[in-house]
N, C-alpha and C positions, 0 to 999 in steps of 0.2 A: 796259758799252758804252764806246765811245771808241776811242782809238788807243794803240798800244804798240809798242815795238821792242826787239829783243835782238840782240846781236852774238854770233855763234857762229863761232869760228875767224875766217875772213876775211869771212864773210857777215853783212850786216845784214838781219834778217828783221823785217818790220813787219806789223801787223795792224790791221784796222778792224772793229769789231763793232757791230751794231745793225740795226734794221729801218728801212727807208726809209719815211717818211711825209711827204708833200708839205706838210701843214699845220704840221709841227713842224720841218722841215729848217732853216729860216732863223731860228728863234726863239732859238737858243742854249740853254744849260743853265739852266733856271729851277726845276727840281724840287728840293724840300728836304723832308727828313723832318720830321714824320710825313707820309707820302704819303697822298693821298686816292685814290679809285678812278681818276680821270683821270690823275693824275701817276704812279701806279704803272704804268700802261700806257705813258705817253709817255716815261718815263725810259729805256726800252729803244730809243727811236728814234734813228737816226743824225742828226747835226747837221752843218751846214756848218762849224762851228768844229772838229769832229772831223776832217773832210777837210783843212782848212787846217793843222791841227797835223801830220797825216801828211805833207802836202806839205812842210812846213818841215823834217821829218826828212830828206827827200831833197835838201836844199839845203846849200850851204856858207855861205849867208847866215844871219845870226841872225834870230830871230823878229821883231825890230823893223826888219828889212830893211837893216841896216847890214852892210857887208862886214867880216868879221873881219880882224885883222892877220895877218901871216904866221905868227906864233907860235901863234895859236889856230885857224888854218885846218885843220880836221879834216874829212876826207872822210866825209860822213854819207850817202852814196848808199845807197838802199834796193835791195838785190839781189832780195829776194823779198817780195811783198805777199800777205797771206792775208786772205780774208774768208769768212764763213760764210753770207752771204746768197745765196739762190737767184737765178739770172738770171731775168728776166721771161719767162714762158711755158714754163719748163723742165718744169712738170708735164704739159704737153701732148705731151711726147716720150716717153711711156711709157704705162703702164696707169693712166690718171687715175682711173677708178672704184675701182680697188684702192688707190691712193694716198690717196684721200679717205675711206676706211673708218675 
């Protein structure tokens, strides 16, 4: 889970992985091994901090919100963003009974 990016040729491709859960979204990353039954499930949930890290990748500002000087000003624009999560309600745009088998 979390965020990641790769530069391929001239493209920066970033990804965000995880399952949205409203109860865990604002909690940050608190799970530590050894995982119990609850933390084993919640470790896969996307967090606000993951989204903020991805947004920071698409910025020329540093993570502490200071403008870099001209020598370190690197274009970090995200060209392609990938996520594996299904859009809300997507299962209702096909054969739902077959999908749920």
